[in-house]
C-alpha positions in Angstrom: -62.8 40.1 -11.4 -63.1 42.1 -14.6 -59.9 42.4 -16.7 -60.1 46.0 -16.5 -59.7 45.9 -12.7 -56.7 43.4 -13.1 -55.1 45.9 -15.4 -55.6 48.9 -13.0 -54.6 47.1 -9.9 -51.4 45.8 -11.2 -50.6 48.7 -13.4 -50.4 46.1 -16.3 -50.1 46.9 -20.1 -52.0 44.6 -22.6 -49.5 43.2 -25.3 -51.7 40.6 -26.8 -55.3 39.5 -27.1 -58.8 40.7 -27.1 -59.8 43.2 -24.2 -63.1 44.0 -25.7 -64.2 40.5 -24.6 -66.1 40.3 -21.4 -63.3 38.5 -19.3 -64.6 37.9 -15.9 -61.8 35.8 -14.1 -62.9 33.9 -11.0 -59.5 32.7 -9.6 -55.7 33.4 -9.8 -52.9 31.1 -9.9 -49.0 31.8 -9.7 -46.5 29.5 -11.1 -43.2 29.4 -13.1 -43.6 25.6 -13.4 -46.0 24.9 -16.4 -46.2 21.3 -15.2 -48.2 22.7 -12.2 -50.3 24.8 -14.4 -51.4 21.7 -16.6 -52.7 20.0 -13.3 -55.4 22.7 -12.9 -59.0 21.8 -13.4 -60.6 25.2 -12.9 -62.1 27.8 -15.4 -61.7 31.4 -15.7 -58.2 31.6 -14.2 -55.7 34.3 -14.3 -52.2 32.9 -14.5 -49.5 35.2 -12.9 -46.0 34.1 -14.1 -42.4 35.2 -14.5 -42.0 32.9 -17.4 -41.9 34.5 -20.8 -41.5 32.1 -23.7 -43.5 30.3 -26.2 -44.1 27.3 -23.9 -46.1 29.6 -21.6 -48.4 30.4 -24.5 -48.8 26.9 -25.6 -49.5 25.7 -21.9 -52.0 28.3 -21.3 -53.8 27.3 -24.4 -53.8 23.7 -23.3 -55.1 24.6 -19.9 -57.9 26.9 -21.1 -56.4 29.9 -19.5 -57.7 33.1 -20.8 -55.4 35.8 -19.3 -51.8 35.6 -18.4 -49.9 38.2 -16.2 -46.2 38.4 -16.9 -44.5 39.8 -13.5 -41.2 41.2 -12.7 -41.0 43.6 -15.9 -40.9 40.4 -18.1 -41.5 41.2 -21.7 -43.5 39.0 -24.2 -41.3 38.2 -27.3 -42.9 39.0 -30.7 -43.4 35.4 -31.3 -45.3 35.1 -28.1 -47.8 38.0 -28.9 -48.2 36.4 -32.3 -49.0 33.0 -30.9 -51.4 34.6 -28.2 -53.1 36.8 -30.8 -53.7 33.4 -32.9 -55.1 31.6 -29.8 -57.1 34.4 -28.2 -54.9 34.5 -25.1 -54.9 38.0 -23.4 -51.1 38.7 -22.4 -50.6 41.4 -19.7 -47.1 42.8 -18.4 -46.7 44.4 -14.9 -43.5 45.9 -13.3 -44.9 44.2 -10.1 -43.4 41.0 -8.5 -45.7 37.8 -8.6 -46.1 38.2 -4.7 -47.2 41.8 -4.8 -49.4 41.2 -7.8 -51.1 38.2 -6.3 -51.4 39.9 -3.1 -53.2 43.1 -4.6 -55.5 40.9 -6.4 -56.4 38.7 -3.5 -57.0 41.9 -1.3 -59.4 43.2 -3.9 -61.5 39.9 -4.2 -60.0 37.7 -6.6 -59.8 34.1 -5.0 -56.8 31.6 -5.3 -57.1 28.4 -7.0 -55.9 26.8 -3.9 
């Protein structure tokens, strides 16, 4: 699924990263536990989470995650935005819950990791 579709379906706002790059995400994973994220062995993943701190950005970088969707009106901090831009991570914010975001994306063809 293209990044532009994800943005439209989740009513998301881009707060960091290069949206010009051709992000074609194949799967989504939802978690607030970064230890679970580190166990993933899949590429081209969208991470949907309610966790909004620097550890999220660092974990996404270690797990080779290209795009993170912050759910439930969570806002990225200025430090998160700065680090995301340095590492090339796209950060999105949505007013929707994790459940609603994942459901909308699944309904429109984005496969789950599990």
